[in-house]
C-alpha positions as CSV (number, residue, x, y, z in Angstrom):
1,X,201.9,-68.8,236.7
2,X,203.7,-66.9,233.7
3,X,200.4,-66.2,232.3
4,X,200.3,-68.6,229.2
5,X,196.9,-70.0,228.5
6,X,197.7,-72.2,225.4
7,X,200.5,-73.9,223.9
8,X,200.8,-75.4,220.2
9,X,203.2,-77.8,219.6
10,X,204.8,-79.2,216.6
11,X,207.2,-82.0,216.3
12,X,208.6,-85.3,214.5
13,X,207.8,-88.7,214.4
14,X,210.4,-89.7,217.0
15,X,208.7,-89.9,220.6
16,X,205.3,-88.8,219.3
17,X,203.1,-91.8,220.6
18,X,205.0,-90.8,224.0
19,X,203.9,-87.2,223.8
20,X,200.4,-88.3,222.5
21,X,200.1,-90.5,225.6
22,X,201.6,-88.9,228.2
23,X,201.4,-85.4,227.6
24,X,198.6,-84.8,225.4
25,X,196.6,-87.5,227.7
26,X,195.5,-89.6,224.4
27,X,193.8,-92.5,225.5
28,X,196.1,-95.4,224.9
29,X,192.9,-97.7,224.3
30,X,192.4,-95.3,221.3
31,X,196.4,-95.4,220.3
32,X,196.2,-99.5,220.4
33,X,193.2,-99.7,218.4
34,X,194.5,-97.4,215.8
35,X,197.7,-99.7,215.3
36,X,195.1,-103.2,215.1
37,X,192.6,-101.7,212.8
38,X,193.4,-98.0,211.7
39,X,191.7,-94.7,212.6
40,X,188.3,-94.2,212.1
41,X,187.5,-92.8,208.9
42,X,184.4,-90.9,209.6
43,X,181.7,-89.7,212.4
44,X,178.7,-92.0,212.5
45,X,176.7,-89.3,213.8
46,X,177.6,-87.0,210.7
47,X,179.3,-88.7,208.3
48,X,182.3,-86.1,208.5
49,X,185.7,-87.4,207.8
50,X,187.8,-87.3,211.0
51,X,190.9,-88.0,209.4
52,X,193.1,-90.0,207.1
53,X,194.8,-93.6,207.2
54,X,198.2,-92.1,207.8
55,X,200.6,-93.7,210.0
56,X,199.9,-93.0,213.7
57,X,203.0,-90.9,214.6
58,X,201.7,-88.2,212.2
59,X,198.5,-87.3,214.1
60,X,197.7,-84.5,216.1
61,X,195.6,-84.0,219.5
62,X,194.1,-81.1,221.6
63,X,193.0,-81.0,225.2
64,X,192.8,-78.8,228.2
65,X,195.3,-79.9,231.3
66,X,195.6,-78.8,234.6
67,X,199.1,-77.3,235.8
68,X,200.4,-77.8,239.2
69,X,199.5,-74.2,240.1
70,X,195.8,-75.0,239.4
71,X,195.3,-73.0,236.3
72,X,193.9,-74.9,233.0
73,X,196.4,-74.9,229.8
74,X,194.9,-75.7,226.6
75,X,197.7,-78.0,224.6
76,X,197.4,-78.7,220.7
77,X,199.5,-80.9,218.8
78,X,199.5,-80.4,215.5
79,X,199.5,-83.2,212.9
80,X,202.4,-83.5,210.3
81,X,203.6,-85.4,206.9
82,X,206.7,-87.1,206.6
83,X,208.7,-83.9,206.5
84,X,210.1,-83.3,209.7
85,X,210.1,-79.6,210.0
86,X,207.2,-78.7,207.4
87,X,205.1,-78.3,210.4
88,X,207.2,-75.3,211.9
89,X,205.5,-72.1,209.9
90,X,202.0,-74.0,210.6
91,X,202.6,-74.0,214.4
92,X,203.8,-70.6,214.5
93,X,201.0,-69.3,212.1
94,X,198.3,-71.1,214.2
95,X,199.7,-69.5,217.4
96,X,199.6,-65.9,215.8
97,X,196.1,-66.5,214.8
98,X,195.4,-67.2,218.3
99,X,197.1,-64.2,219.6
100,X,195.0,-62.3,217.4
101,X,191.6,-63.5,218.4
102,X,192.2,-63.4,222.0
103,X,193.9,-59.8,221.4
104,X,197.0,-61.0,222.8
105,X,199.0,-58.0,222.1
106,X,201.9,-58.7,224.5
107,X,202.1,-62.5,223.0
108,X,202.3,-63.9,226.6
109,X,198.9,-65.7,226.6
110,X,199.6,-68.0,223.5
111,X,202.9,-69.3,222.6
112,X,204.4,-72.3,220.4
113,X,206.8,-75.0,221.1
114,X,208.7,-77.0,218.4
115,X,210.6,-80.3,218.9
116,X,213.1,-80.8,216.4
117,X,216.0,-83.7,215.5
118,X,219.4,-82.9,215.6
119,X,220.2,-83.7,211.9
120,X,216.5,-82.0,210.7
121,X,217.2,-78.6,212.8
122,X,220.6,-77.9,211.0
123,X,219.7,-79.7,207.6
124,X,216.3,-78.4,206.5
125,X,215.9,-74.9,205.3
126,X,212.4,-74.2,206.8
127,X,214.0,-74.4,210.2
128,X,216.4,-71.2,209.1
129,X,213.5,-69.5,207.6
130,X,211.3,-69.7,210.6
131,X,213.8,-68.3,212.8
132,X,214.5,-65.6,210.5
133,X,210.7,-64.6,210.8
134,X,210.9,-65.0,214.5
135,X,211.3,-61.3,215.6
136,X,209.7,-59.2,212.5
137,X,206.8,-57.5,213.5
138,X,204.4,-58.9,211.0
139,X,205.1,-62.6,212.0
140,X,206.5,-62.8,215.6
141,X,204.5,-64.8,218.2
142,X,206.6,-63.5,220.9
143,X,209.4,-66.3,221.1
144,X,209.1,-69.8,220.4
145,X,210.6,-72.6,222.5
146,X,212.8,-75.2,220.4
147,X,213.3,-78.4,221.8
148,X,216.0,-80.3,220.1
149,X,216.0,-84.0,220.7
150,X,219.5,-84.5,220.1
151,X,220.7,-88.3,219.3
152,X,223.9,-87.1,217.4
153,X,222.7,-89.3,214.2
154,X,221.0,-88.6,211.2
155,X,219.6,-92.0,210.2
156,X,222.7,-93.6,209.6
157,X,225.0,-90.1,209.3
158,X,227.4,-88.9,211.7
159,X,227.4,-85.2,212.5
160,X,230.7,-84.6,210.9
161,X,229.2,-85.8,207.3
162,X,226.0,-83.8,207.9
163,X,227.3,-80.5,208.7
164,X,230.1,-77.9,208.7
165,X,229.2,-76.3,212.2
166,X,230.2,-78.2,215.3
167,X,226.8,-77.5,216.9
168,X,223.1,-78.6,215.4
169,X,222.1,-75.4,217.2
170,X,224.7,-73.1,215.5
171,X,222.0,-71.8,213.0
172,X,220.1,-70.4,215.5
173,X,223.3,-68.0,216.3
174,X,222.3,-65.7,213.3
175,X,219.2,-64.3,215.4
176,X,221.2,-64.3,218.7
177,X,219.2,-66.2,221.0
178,X,220.3,-68.4,224.1
179,X,221.0,-71.7,223.5
180,X,221.3,-74.5,226.3
181,X,223.0,-77.9,226.0
182,X,221.8,-80.2,228.6
183,X,223.0,-83.9,229.2
184,X,219.7,-86.3,228.3
185,X,220.7,-88.5,231.0
186,X,220.2,-86.1,233.8
187,X,216.5,-85.6,234.1
188,X,216.7,-82.9,236.9
189,X,219.0,-80.8,234.7
190,X,216.9,-81.2,231.6
191,X,213.8,-80.0,233.8
192,X,215.7,-77.0,235.2
193,X,217.0,-76.2,231.7
194,X,213.3,-76.4,230.1
195,X,211.9,-74.4,233.0
196,X,214.5,-71.6,232.5
197,X,214.0,-71.5,229.0
198,X,209.9,-71.2,229.4
199,X,210.9,-68.2,231.7
200,X,213.1,-66.7,229.4
201,X,210.3,-67.0,226.7
202,X,207.8,-65.3,228.9
203,X,210.4,-62.4,230.2
204,X,211.8,-61.4,226.8
205,X,209.3,-62.4,224.2
206,X,212.2,-64.2,222.1
207,X,212.9,-67.6,220.6
208,X,215.0,-69.9,222.9
209,X,216.9,-73.2,222.3
210,X,217.1,-76.2,224.3
211,X,219.7,-79.0,223.0
212,X,219.0,-82.4,224.7
213,X,222.1,-84.5,223.8
214,X,221.5,-88.0,224.1
215,X,221.4,-91.0,221.7
216,X,219.1,-93.4,219.7
217,X,219.4,-96.8,221.7
218,X,217.8,-98.6,218.6
219,X,217.9,-98.3,215.2
220,X,216.3,-95.5,213.2
221,X,213.3,-97.7,212.4
222,X,212.1,-101.4,212.9
223,X,214.2,-102.6,210.2
224,X,217.3,-100.7,210.8
225,X,220.5,-102.3,212.6
226,X,222.5,-99.4,213.7
227,X,225.7,-101.4,214.2
228,X,226.3,-101.9,210.8
229,X,226.9,-98.2,210.2
230,X,228.0,-96.8,213.5
231,X,229.9,-100.0,215.3
232,X,231.9,-98.1,217.6
233,X,229.1,-95.6,218.7
234,X,226.6,-98.7,219.3
235,X,229.1,-101.0,221.1
236,X,229.3,-97.6,223.2
237,X,225.8,-97.6,223.9
238,X,225.0,-101.2,224.3
239,X,227.4,-100.9,227.4
240,X,225.6,-97.4,228.7
241,X,222.7,-98.1,231.3
242,X,219.3,-96.6,230.2
243,X,218.2,-93.5,231.8
244,X,215.7,-95.1,233.5
245,X,218.0,-97.2,235.5
246,X,220.6,-94.0,235.9
247,X,217.6,-92.2,237.6
248,X,216.5,-95.3,239.7
249,X,219.9,-95.5,241.1
250,X,220.4,-91.7,241.8
251,X,216.7,-91.9,243.5
252,X,217.9,-94.7,245.7
253,X,221.4,-93.2,246.6
254,X,219.7,-89.8,247.3
255,X,216.6,-91.5,249.3
256,X,214.4,-89.9,247.1
257,X,212.7,-92.8,246.6
258,X,212.5,-96.7,247.7
259,X,212.9,-99.6,245.3
260,X,209.5,-100.5,246.6
261,X,207.9,-97.7,245.4
262,X,210.0,-97.9,242.1
263,X,208.6,-101.4,241.7
264,X,205.2,-100.2,242.6
265,X,205.1,-97.2,240.1
266,X,206.4,-99.8,237.3
267,X,204.1,-102.4,238.1
268,X,201.1,-100.0,238.3
269,X,202.3,-98.7,234.5
270,X,202.1,-102.1,233.1
271,X,198.6,-102.7,234.6
272,X,197.5,-99.6,232.9
273,X,199.2,-100.5,229.6
274,X,197.7,-104.3,229.7
275,X,194.2,-102.8,230.6
276,X,194.3,-100.4,227.7
277,X,195.4,-103.2,225.3
278,X,192.4,-105.4,226.2
279,X,189.8,-102.6,225.9
280,X,191.0,-101.8,222.3
281,X,190.6,-105.3,221.6
282,X,187.1,-105.8,222.7
283,X,184.3,-106.2,219.8
284,X,182.8,-102.9,220.4
285,X,185.4,-100.9,219.2
286,X,186.9,-97.9,220.8
287,X,185.5,-94.7,218.9
288,X,188.0,-91.9,218.3
289,X,187.0,-89.0,219.6
290,X,186.6,-85.4,217.5
291,X,189.0,-84.1,219.7
292,X,191.9,-86.2,218.1
293,X,191.6,-84.7,215.1
294,X,191.4,-80.8,216.4
295,X,187.5,-80.8,215.3
296,X,186.8,-78.5,218.0
297,X,189.4,-75.6,216.8
298,X,187.0,-75.6,213.4
299,X,183.7,-75.6,214.6
300,X,181.6,-73.6,212.1
301,X,183.3,-74.4,209.2
302,X,181.8,-76.7,206.4
303,X,183.0,-80.0,205.6
304,X,184.1,-81.1,202.2
305,X,180.7,-82.7,202.0
306,X,178.6,-79.7,202.7
307,X,178.1,-77.3,200.0
308,X,177.5,-73.5,200.2
309,X,174.1,-72.0,198.9
310,X,174.7,-71.0,195.3
311,X,175.7,-67.3,194.7
312,X,174.9,-65.1,191.5
313,X,178.3,-64.4,190.3
314,X,177.1,-62.8,187.1
315,X,177.9,-59.6,185.6
316,X,175.6,-57.4,183.3
317,X,175.7,-57.6,179.6
318,X,176.1,-53.7,179.5
319,X,179.1,-53.7,181.9
320,X,180.6,-56.4,179.7
321,X,180.0,-54.7,176.7
322,X,182.0,-51.5,178.2
């Protein structure tokens, strides 16, 4: 409704599979198959390499999605390596290039959205470097929406041992942009703040920060037991109802949904997951699509296996003798 036609995303690993499946609509059959056998190495028709054997939560995706107002918007999630914030200038550069080629001089038709962890946003220098370039004429993209998934811990490090400022977002005060802090357990508040951030960006063409303050229920990864390093915090977390249960209780008390309706949604989700998993296990393997590797965005470019015609690059002997 505000005129945006394409959004380029960059994000870390945590929650990436969720974003791939639910926002980017990557087929879950493909996600399951990649975990079981690894991503497809090449295109059977052309022999072109589609990607690497990188871990599944480093991968990207591209898709056109309809919106509630009936318009289509192009979504592109950029792949990134283990360095959490390296993707930031890549996303902004890609957004700036799109704005150039579609003659988006007002920088409202193409925008960028970056997701961060709280520790990485405060601790990695590329974040500040990217923020400082945000309003320079030669680099601006007309504002980036920064969404911080703030779980109040960096691997095993408490905030008081990780930074000198009270908030992980304080680095953004250097460029005088609005910063919204919102409770991750209040889903309606999160939606309202994110919508407000989008309107601000489209209206004023400046960066905006959304700090979603929550917690990490499990460890940093599959082998981390967080109660060893944060026993008091995780004692509280174990006693805290998950956000889904809190919303279900709210939906019942406000007559938003009935328990039968919620049970039906949950069963439908389980059915979809199981069907996708069984599909991925079939002998005829699920084939990765080119759009999963952003192939469509680079049509016309030669692959590393295609060679350009040899060009004469020599100079005349007389010119060299001079």
